[in-house]
C-alpha positions as a printed Julia matrix, in Angstrom:
242×3 Matrix{Float64}:
  0.0    0.0     0.0
  1.4    3.37   -0.99
  2.26   5.72    1.89
  1.22   8.66   -0.31
 -2.35   8.16    0.94
 -1.18   9.51    4.32
  0.12  12.78    2.87
 -2.04  15.76    3.83
 -2.36  17.66    0.56
 -3.11  21.04    2.13
 -0.12  20.77    4.45
  2.05  19.65    1.53
  0.99  22.75   -0.42
  1.77  24.96    2.57
  5.28  23.52    2.81
  5.81  23.98   -0.93
  4.74  27.62   -0.57
  7.38  28.19    2.1
  9.97  26.47   -0.1
  9.35  29.01   -2.89
 11.15  31.72   -0.89
 14.94  32.04   -1.1
 17.63  34.76   -1.2
 16.58  35.84   -4.68
 12.82  35.55   -4.1
 12.33  37.21   -0.75
  8.96  38.76   -1.54
  6.28  37.07   -3.63
  2.72  38.02   -4.51
 -0.21  35.62   -4.28
 -0.01  35.24   -8.07
  3.72  34.46   -7.82
  3.03  31.76   -5.25
  0.22  30.26   -7.31
  2.42  30.27  -10.4
  5.19  28.52   -8.49
  2.8   25.73   -7.56
  1.04  25.63  -10.92
 -2.3   26.46   -9.3
 -4.92  29.24   -9.33
 -4.48  32.06   -6.77
 -7.94  31.49   -5.35
 -7.22  27.84   -4.64
 -4.18  28.56   -2.44
 -5.43  31.74   -0.75
 -6.85  29.9     2.31
 -3.45  28.23    2.85
 -1.54  31.47    2.4
 -3.94  33.27    4.74
 -3.5   30.58    7.39
  0.31  30.82    7.14
  0.05  34.6     7.49
 -2.31  34.48   10.48
  0.04  32.07   12.27
  3.18  34.12   11.67
  4.86  31.92    9.09
  4.35  34.59    6.42
  4.41  38.39    6.64
  2.55  40.64    4.2
  3.69  44.09    3.13
  0.84  46.56    3.79
  1.4   48.47    0.52
  2.58  45.92   -2.05
  0.54  43.06   -0.51
  3.5   40.79   -1.23
  4.41  38.02    1.17
  7.72  37.13    2.76
  8.8   34.56    5.35
  7.58  35.52    8.81
  9.4   35.79   12.11
  7.89  32.48   13.23
 10.23  30.78   10.75
 13.2   32.53   12.35
 12.09  31.5    15.83
 11.72  27.86   14.83
 15.06  27.92   12.99
 16.67  29.33   16.12
 15.48  26.33   18.13
 17.08  23.99   15.62
 20.34  25.91   15.32
 20.78  26.31   19.06
 20.43  22.57   19.44
 23.1   21.69   16.92
 26.27  20.19   18.36
 29.07  20.96   15.94
 31.0   17.92   17.12
 28.05  15.67   16.42
 27.71  17.12   12.93
 31.44  16.78   12.21
 32.1   13.34   13.65
 30.87  11.2    10.71
 32.55  13.56    8.24
 35.89  13.27   10.05
 35.48   9.5    10.21
 34.87   9.27    6.46
 37.78  11.58    5.73
 40.31   9.38    7.53
 38.77   6.25    6.07
 39.4    7.59    2.57
 42.76   9.29    3.15
 44.23   7.78    6.31
 45.98   9.81    8.97
 44.14  11.81   11.6
 41.33  14.37   11.23
 40.44  17.03   13.79
 37.88  19.71   14.49
 39.01  22.78   16.41
 37.55  26.07   17.61
 39.05  29.45   18.39
 39.85  30.02   22.04
 41.6   33.0    23.62
 43.85  33.61   20.61
 44.69  29.91   20.39
 43.39  26.73   18.81
 41.36  24.33   20.96
 40.88  20.82   19.56
 37.4   19.49   20.31
 37.1   16.35   18.14
 39.5   13.82   16.65
 39.19  10.77   14.42
 42.05   8.56   13.28
 42.5    5.75   10.8
 44.2    3.7    13.49
 44.2    3.85   17.31
 47.98   3.53   17.13
 48.37   7.01   15.62
 45.84   8.87   17.81
 47.44  12.07   19.02
 45.0   12.57   21.93
 44.43  16.17   20.89
 40.9   16.65   22.27
 41.07  19.45   24.82
 44.6   20.4    23.82
 45.51  23.98   22.88
 48.08  25.37   20.46
 49.26  28.8    19.27
 47.42  29.98   16.16
 50.46  30.41   13.93
 51.8   26.9    14.63
 48.82  24.98   13.22
 46.96  24.83    9.92
 43.68  25.29   11.81
 45.09  28.33   13.58
 46.13  29.9    10.29
 42.59  29.37    9.03
 41.35  31.43   11.96
 44.02  34.08   11.36
 42.97  34.31    7.72
 39.19  34.24    8.02
 38.12  35.57   11.44
 37.83  39.35   11.1
 37.09  39.9    14.78
 40.35  38.32   15.89
 42.43  40.56   18.17
 45.11  42.32   16.08
 47.76  41.25   18.6
 47.29  37.67   17.41
 48.68  38.71   14.04
 51.43  40.76   15.59
 52.7   37.73   17.46
 52.82  35.59   14.31
 56.05  35.39   12.31
 56.18  37.74    9.33
 56.28  34.96    6.75
 52.99  33.59    8.12
 51.2   36.95    7.95
 52.27  37.14    4.31
 50.84  33.64    3.79
 47.33  34.63    4.91
 46.34  36.25    1.6
 47.09  32.98   -0.15
 45.02  31.05    2.39
 42.06  33.38    1.8
 42.41  33.0    -1.96
 42.61  29.2    -2.02
 40.31  28.59    0.94
 42.61  26.32    2.95
 45.88  26.29    4.92
 48.76  23.83    4.68
 51.39  23.25    7.36
 54.23  20.75    7.18
 55.44  19.11   10.37
 52.67  20.57   12.53
 53.18  18.3    15.51
 55.4   15.6    14.04
 58.21  15.82   11.53
 56.72  13.36    9.06
 53.21  14.74    8.63
 51.45  17.28    6.44
 48.29  19.03    7.69
 45.58  20.69    5.6
 42.78  22.73    7.23
 39.67  24.56    5.98
 37.08  26.82    7.67
 33.68  25.67    8.93
 30.96  28.34    8.8
 27.63  28.68   10.58
 24.27  29.88    9.28
 25.46  33.51    9.47
 28.51  32.76    7.33
 30.9   33.24   10.23
 33.86  30.9    10.73
 33.14  28.93   13.9
 35.59  26.04   13.55
 38.38  24.59   11.45
 38.44  21.07   10.04
 41.84  19.52    9.34
 43.51  16.3     8.31
 47.11  15.25    9.01
 48.69  12.52    6.87
 52.21  11.18    6.46
 54.14  13.2     3.9
 54.82  10.02    1.94
 51.06   9.67    1.33
 50.46  13.33    0.52
 51.97  13.53   -2.94
 48.7   14.84   -4.39
 48.31  17.83   -2.09
 45.56  19.39   -4.21
 43.39  16.26   -4.04
 43.79  16.19   -0.26
 42.89  19.88   -0.02
 39.76  19.36   -2.13
 38.69  16.55    0.2
 39.14  18.79    3.26
 37.28  21.66    1.59
 34.37  19.37    0.74
 34.31  17.98    4.3
 34.28  21.5     5.75
 31.47  22.5     3.36
 29.43  19.49    4.44
 29.71  20.38    8.14
 28.98  24.04    7.33
 25.8   23.07    5.49
 24.74  20.95    8.46
 25.07  24.11   10.56
 22.79  26.01    8.19
 25.39  27.76    6.01
 24.32  28.55    2.47
 26.91  30.19    0.21
 25.94  33.35   -1.63
 25.14  32.8    -5.29
């Protein structure tokens, strides 16, 4: 028996109406909404009216066009406040080390230092036990991501970094990731990329460290880290500007 018989058609239409709004279509008339659903305006007006009366849509008093209401923002806030970045990142880190080996970490910005909050390794034998550990920003790939992308960072953090690293930051911003050789051990290469939240702000850095002997294709490794960071960012509600 098809489960489609349990779908409430009016509710389905209401959800489709909400889905019509995006960054480029922030305000839509009743005719616009009807056209988007391939229906007549009169047939969807009761649904639109109900969404408006319950705060899920706002209506401009002059143009009569609709936009998403504050109720949407309130509900989204409940979801976003409940997100645990470590929980979102854990399966991504696990997959990253499964495909590329080495050790993958998630870190956040502390008091002008890196704080490691999650770690996954391809083997228990190479676990670095970094969770809870701190490190100076300029010494780690994750820290250089923060130096490059966090505008609110105290200027003294840059002043304390070696000159060659401050010159490196423009390149990190341009390519979207940081690379550090011998971050904690002499035989490893570390690549890190920024993780952004729903506001577009960098809230974490995702990194992978692999033996240099296995990092001959640095660009391929960087692309994998960038994709992993994008995946966690999207789970946190980030949507890149078109």
